N, C-alpha and C positions, 0 to 999 in steps of 0.2 A: 470605577470607568465607565463614561457614557458607551451606549451600547454601537456609536458608529466607530468607535475606536478598539472595543473591542471586537467588532468584525474587522477593521483592518489590521490588526493585531494578527488575529487566529491567521488572516489571509498567510501573511510574513510567516508568520511560526509554521504553518502548513507546508508553505513552501520550502521552508528550509529544511525542516525534515524530512521532507520527500528525499532532499538530498542524501541526508544521512541515511534515511533507510535504504536506498539504493547502494549505497557503499556498504553498509551492513548485509546488505542482502547476498551483494556479490563476495564478501569474505565469508558468510557462511557458506552460500555455494561452492565456493573452495575448499572448505575445511571437510566438506559432506562428499565431494569427489575425491580429494587425497584420502580421506576415511575410508571409501569406497575402494579405492585402488589398492591401500594396503590394509585392508580387512580389520583396520583401527578400531576400537573402541571409542565411545565419545568419553573426552578427556577435558581437562583443563583450557585447554587452546581453543578447543570448539565451544568451552562455556562463556570465554569472552569475548566471542563472537556472536551466539546465540541470545545470549542476557541482554545484552546494550540494544540488539537487533528487535526481540521482544517487546522490551521496553518501548523503544523508538514506536514501532508498531501499533502499541498500545494507547498511547499518545497522540499519534497520527489519529487512529480510531475515534479517540474522543474528541479532538479539535474537530474532526470531520462533521460527526453526529450534531456537535454546536452549530456548525456552520448548514448542515441541511438544515436541522430542525428549531434553529433557532435566530441565527442572524444573518445567514446569505438570502438578498430578496432573491438572487436568480436561482435559486433551489425553491425558495419559495414559490414563484412564479412557473417552475418549473412542476411542481405537484401540483398548483392550481390548474395546471393546464390539461392533468391527465383526464378529468374529468370530461374535457371538451374537444377531446380527440388528439390530444398532446402527444400520443405515440404515434400519430403519423410526422412529427415537424423532428426530424432527427437530431437536433440540437437538443431540444426540450427532454426527448427522451434520455440523449445523454447524461442532461443534467439531473435528473426526473429519477430515471432507472437504472442506466448502464453504469454511470461511472460507481456511483454510490452501492449496487451489490455488488459489482466486481471485487471493488475495495475491500468489503465485508468479508468476499470470498477468500482473499488475498491473507487477511489477517487468520482467517480460518485456518488457511494451506502453512501458513508461517507456525503457528503454535502446533497443529497435529504433526509437523515436518522433525519439530523441536522433539518434540514426546518420542517421537518413532526413532528418531537419531539416538537419544539419550538412552531410552528403553531396550536398544538393540545389543544386549551383553554376550546372547548365546550367538546371534549371527550377527556381526559387526557389518559385514559386507552389505548383507541385503538391506540391514536398517539404515548404514549411510545411504545407499543408493535411493531407497524409497523416499528420503530426506530430499535429493538432491533432484528426484523426481518433481516432488510438489514445490520445491522452491523454485524450479525450472519453469512450472506452469505458473506459478503467482508472478516470476517476473514479466513473462510473456503478458499479463492482464497490465500489469502494471503499465508495460510499455504501450499496449494498446489502449488503455484507459484514462489513462491519466492526459489533461490538458494542455498538451504540449505547445509548443510556439508553432509547430508546423503541422498541426492537426487539420484534419479535412476541412472543417467547418470554421470560418473565420471568429465565428460569436464562442467556440467552444477555447480558442486560443489564449495560451496564459504564457508568461514570463517561465524560464526555466526556474531561476528562484527570483519569487514577487519581492520587489523594495529592495533588491539589490542596484538597481540600479535608474533609481528613480522615484 
């Protein structure tokens, strides 16, 4: 596969997986909320949401790292601009630092939340609430740091699901 084809495929996959991530994140948040409300320990129903969520999260991270370090000319330009005052340009800063670091933090939050929810057998209400709070922080980061079509800067805007409409 040529580099440009890999880049285009990765962009589409990253976009589609983002939609899957959001759906799975909402499901895991609901399970954590329900577990907190009912003081329920982590069960098979939770695992049915958490396992696909962590898999999609890890695949998203892998594709994102490949885009950031290998394939994306936008990310390469943004990283290169850091040495020349790129942090002053909001678009370059977004691609070079904000999106990347925020999404890595989301991956960490998802994994830690799963561990906390799964291991809190003595105090399930507390563990489920902690997991829910971490997921809410992750969801807020995703909402803020995803390049949505309505993003503040035009050079950051992207389709909700790339490749779906053309």
